[in-house]
C-alpha positions as CSV (number, residue, x, y, z in Angstrom):
1,M,-21.1,-54.1,-43.9
2,S,-19.8,-50.6,-44.1
3,H,-18.3,-49.0,-41.1
4,T,-18.1,-45.2,-40.8
5,S,-16.4,-43.6,-38.0
6,H,-17.5,-40.2,-36.7
7,E,-14.8,-38.2,-35.2
8,R,-15.9,-36.0,-32.3
9,E,-14.4,-32.6,-32.0
10,T,-13.9,-30.9,-28.8
11,A,-13.2,-27.3,-28.3
12,T,-10.9,-26.2,-25.5
13,I,-11.4,-22.7,-24.1
14,T,-8.1,-21.2,-22.9
15,R,-7.8,-17.9,-21.1
16,S,-5.2,-15.6,-22.2
17,E,-3.1,-13.8,-19.6
18,S,-4.6,-10.5,-20.7
19,E,-8.1,-11.7,-19.7
20,T,-7.1,-12.6,-16.2
21,K,-5.9,-9.1,-15.1
22,E,-4.1,-8.5,-11.8
23,P,-5.5,-5.6,-9.8
24,P,-3.5,-2.4,-10.2
25,L,-0.8,-1.9,-7.6
26,F,0.0,1.3,-5.8
27,K,3.3,2.6,-4.4
28,V,3.2,3.8,-0.8
29,L,5.6,6.7,-0.4
30,I,6.9,8.5,2.7
31,L,7.6,12.3,2.0
32,N,10.4,14.2,3.5
33,D,9.8,17.0,6.0
34,D,12.1,19.1,8.1
35,F,10.7,18.1,11.5
36,T,10.1,14.4,11.8
37,P,13.1,12.7,13.5
38,M,15.0,10.1,11.3
39,D,14.7,7.4,14.0
40,F,10.9,7.8,14.0
41,V,10.8,7.3,10.2
42,V,12.9,4.1,10.6
43,N,10.5,2.9,13.4
44,V,7.5,3.5,11.1
45,L,9.1,1.5,8.3
46,M,9.8,-1.4,10.6
47,K,6.4,-1.3,12.3
48,F,4.1,-0.8,9.4
49,F,6.1,-2.2,6.4
50,Q,8.0,-5.0,8.2
51,K,11.4,-3.7,7.0
52,S,14.6,-4.7,8.7
53,E,16.4,-1.9,10.5
54,E,18.9,-1.9,7.7
55,E,16.4,-1.5,4.9
56,A,14.3,1.0,7.0
57,T,17.4,3.1,7.4
58,R,18.2,2.9,3.6
59,I,14.6,4.0,2.8
60,M,14.7,6.8,5.4
61,L,17.9,8.1,3.9
62,Q,16.3,8.1,0.5
63,V,13.4,10.1,1.9
64,H,15.8,12.5,3.5
65,Y,18.1,13.1,0.5
66,Q,15.7,12.6,-2.5
67,G,12.4,13.9,-1.0
68,S,10.5,10.6,-0.9
69,G,10.9,6.9,-0.6
70,I,8.9,3.9,-1.6
71,C,7.8,1.8,1.5
72,G,6.1,-0.9,-0.5
73,I,3.8,-1.7,-3.5
74,F,0.3,-3.0,-2.6
75,T,-3.2,-3.4,-3.9
76,R,-5.4,-0.3,-3.4
77,D,-7.0,-1.5,-0.2
78,V,-3.8,-2.4,1.5
79,A,-2.1,0.7,0.3
80,E,-4.9,3.0,1.6
81,T,-4.9,1.2,4.9
82,K,-1.2,1.6,5.4
83,V,-1.3,5.3,4.4
84,T,-4.0,6.0,6.9
85,Q,-2.3,4.0,9.7
86,V,1.1,5.8,9.2
87,N,-0.5,9.3,9.0
88,Q,-2.6,8.7,12.1
89,F,0.3,7.2,14.0
90,S,2.6,10.2,13.0
91,R,0.0,12.7,14.1
92,S,-0.7,10.9,17.4
93,N,3.1,11.1,18.0
94,G,3.2,14.8,17.2
95,H,5.0,14.4,13.9
96,P,4.1,15.9,10.5
97,L,5.4,12.8,8.6
98,K,3.3,12.3,5.5
99,C,2.6,9.0,3.8
100,Q,0.7,8.8,0.4
101,L,-0.1,6.4,-2.4
102,E,0.6,6.8,-6.1
103,L,-0.1,4.5,-9.0
């Protein structure tokens, strides 16, 4: 009696990290102007970006001295929403503060 064994091969499909791409992230920036009060900028950073007062002050000073500061890095939808919210809030409070996104 002869016995032959048949080995069964199984293929495993693995996904490489490059195939499962993360969505692109966007920086949300506040730009310096000569009119918006510093305390308003700090409040915006705390209100819309959940920054502590200390971190908000640090970002505000970066905006003041370097012309812009990064508020956070988000997916496109979140970044666009935050930019719109900050710009509308600034205008409704009579300030020209400008927020924008960048890749």
